[in-house]
C-alpha positions, 0 to 999 in steps of 0.5 A: 500500500502507498502511504502518504503524509497528512499533517493536521494541526501540526501532527503528521499522520501516515495514511492512504488518501482517496482521489476525492480527498486529493482533488477537493477544493481548498478551504476559503475564508468566508466573504461576509459582505455576500449572502450565499445559499449553501444548497439549492432551494426555493426562496419563499420570503424576503425580509430585506430591501436595498439600502436597509441597515442590518445587524447580526441576527436579523432575518434576511430570507426564508427558503425551502430545501429538501422539504424543510423551511430554513431561515437565513440570518445576518452574520454581520452588520451593514447596508444591503446593496443589492438583492439578486433574487425574488420570492418564489424563485428557485436558486442553485447552490452557491447562488449570491442572494444579496450583497452588502456594503 
């Protein structure tokens, strides 16, 4: 068996790695001035308007995915710059719902 070296938190491990693991997308720091949908779904309610001031914890959107209703809350404060979706619209994974300043 071909073992490879994997370093996690400063500790080295000798292991086998799958092709899927080797070809994975590297982690990227989140961009907090954009609201991105993490899974495909249908937008059922929009609580914000362009120019509106928001703060952490404010409700932004409600969407339905996999027969579940989910609420998206603000992670940071700012002003809504654009909203790229409308109620009733089906959107895909990684779709940018709104942008903030």
